[in-house]
N, C-alpha and C positions, 0 to 999 in steps of 0.2 A: 593572354595576359593581358592585365591592364597596365599600360606604361603611360607615365606622367613625362612630359618634357619641362625642364627649368631652365630659365635665363633669368639675366639681370640687366638693370638699365642707371649707369650714371655713377659709375665706380669711379671714373676719373675727374668728376666734379668737383668744383670747388663750393658748390652750396647746393641747397637740399638735399631730401633723402635718398637713399638707393632703391628702387623699385626692382620688384623681382614678380613673375608669372609663373604659374605651373598650368599646363593644357595636358588635356585628356583628348586625342581626335578619337572622332568615331571610325569603326574600323575599314567605311571606303572612302574616307576624307581622301580629296585630290584639290590640289589649287598648283596651276603652272607659275605663278607670280609669287607664290610663297619662298623666302630665304632669309638671310641674316637682315636684320633689319638695316644694319648699317650700308647695306647694299641697294637699298630700295629708296625712291624718292618718297619724300613727304606724303604726296598725295596717293602713293601705292600703299604706303605703311596705312593711312588712315582707312583705307579702300578694304584692305585685309582684316584690319580691326575689328570692322563691322562683319566680315565674313566668320571671323575666328569665334566673336562673341555670341553669334548666331548660331554655329554649326558644331561648337566644342563644348565640354566642359571645362571651363578656365577659372583662374582666379589671381587677382594682383595684391600685391601687399609690398610694405615699404618697410624701412629703418630709418630711425631720423637723424637727422646731422648730431644731436646729442648723443645718439647711441654708437653711430661711427668714431665719434670722437672717444667714446666711453671704452669700445671694444675691438677697433679696428675696423676698416673698410671691407675686409675678407670676411671677419667674424660678423659684421652687421649685414653683408651680402648672403652668406648664409642662412642667417636669423630670418632675413627678410623672405629667402625661399621656403622655409619652414612654415613661414605664417601662410603663403600661398597655400602651401599643402595643407594646413590646417583647413584653412578657408575652402579648399577643394571639398574637402570631406562636410565641412556645415552646410555649403550650399547642396550638393548633389548626394549625399549620405555615400560617397564613393571613396574607396582607397585604393590608392594605385599599388600593384606588385610589383613594380619596379621602376625605378627614377632614372632618367637619363638627363644629365646635367650640361650646360656648356662649361667649358675649363677644365682645369685640372685639381681643383680643390672642393669637397664637400666633406659635410659632416654627417653621420648615420641620422636617418630621420625614421623614429618608431621601429626599428629594426628590420625596416624594406632595405631591399637589394638596390643598390644604387651604381651607377657607371659615371665617371666624367668620361666627356669627351671633347678634347680641344679643337677650336672650329666646330663644335657640333650642331652650333645655327645655321650654320651651310651645308651641314649632311643629314639633319635628321628634321622631319617637318615640325615635330610637335616642338623640339627645341626652338625654330624658326619662329613659330606662332608665339611661343613663350617671349622670346626675343622680340618680337613686333609690339605684342601686347604692354611688355614692361618700358618700351620706347615710346609709344604713344600715350601710355598713361603719365608716365613721368612727364613727358614734352608738355601736357595740356595742363599738369600740376604746374610747372615752372612759369608758365606761359600765363595762369592766373596770377601767379606771386608777382610777375613782373608789373602789375597794375600797382601793386605797393612799395614795389622798389625799382622803379624805371630807371634807376642811376646804373645799374647792372646790367641793362640791357638782355634780363633773359630770356626774352621772348624771341630773341636771335639766338643766343648762345647755350641755351638751356641750363646755365650753371658752369660751364664749361671754361677753363682758363684762356678765355680768348684777351686779346688787347683791351677791347670795350671793357669789359668785364674786370680788367685787374685796372683799369682807369680808374673807373668806378669805386673799387675798395679802394685806390690811393687815394680818391679824392674824397670820400664820405667815410671812408674806415669800413670794417665788415658788420654785418647785420645779423640778427639773432638765426638766421638760416645756414650764414656759413661754417663750414667745418673747421673748427680752430686749429684742431690736430694736424691740417693741409698747410704747406707752406702756401699762403695766398698771394703774396708779392714777393718778388725776388729781390734781395736786398738793395739792390740801385733803385727800387721804387718805393720804399717803404717812406711814407710821409707821417704816419700817425702814431 
């Protein structure tokens, strides 16, 4: 049975898209380091990204900050996963027979059987691989955006609600990449 693992990165961020990945592992794929991306160092994630991209069938897709504001973060995360699955078909002319997803929510994709697994990124290698790809692709995207918007320190916080990020919002206001439906600042910090 062809099984794809799916995961996302960036749900809790204040800025930028949510990224999702879908990964189909070859039958004999093994890697002793692969785990939930949150448990891995930056260096290990980057080295695993290269291995995953060279040895598996994979795709990464996004939902924009505007889409997140319009349909909410859960629906945008699922939409990004569906887009990643669409890309898998386009890149490899393959469609999984079963989809396993990190978490407890997913919407049916093309009538393919799916299973949601809480903490699945620490239990299933294909979900862990998707976790690594979603995280590394999103981090690279936010680091690139930092060059244009250095006041938010996205090269360090990747859009998450850190003190530096919130100070940037308080001093400069939000930019076009911020999720307007999120609470960007606690009430005591609102200056704009």
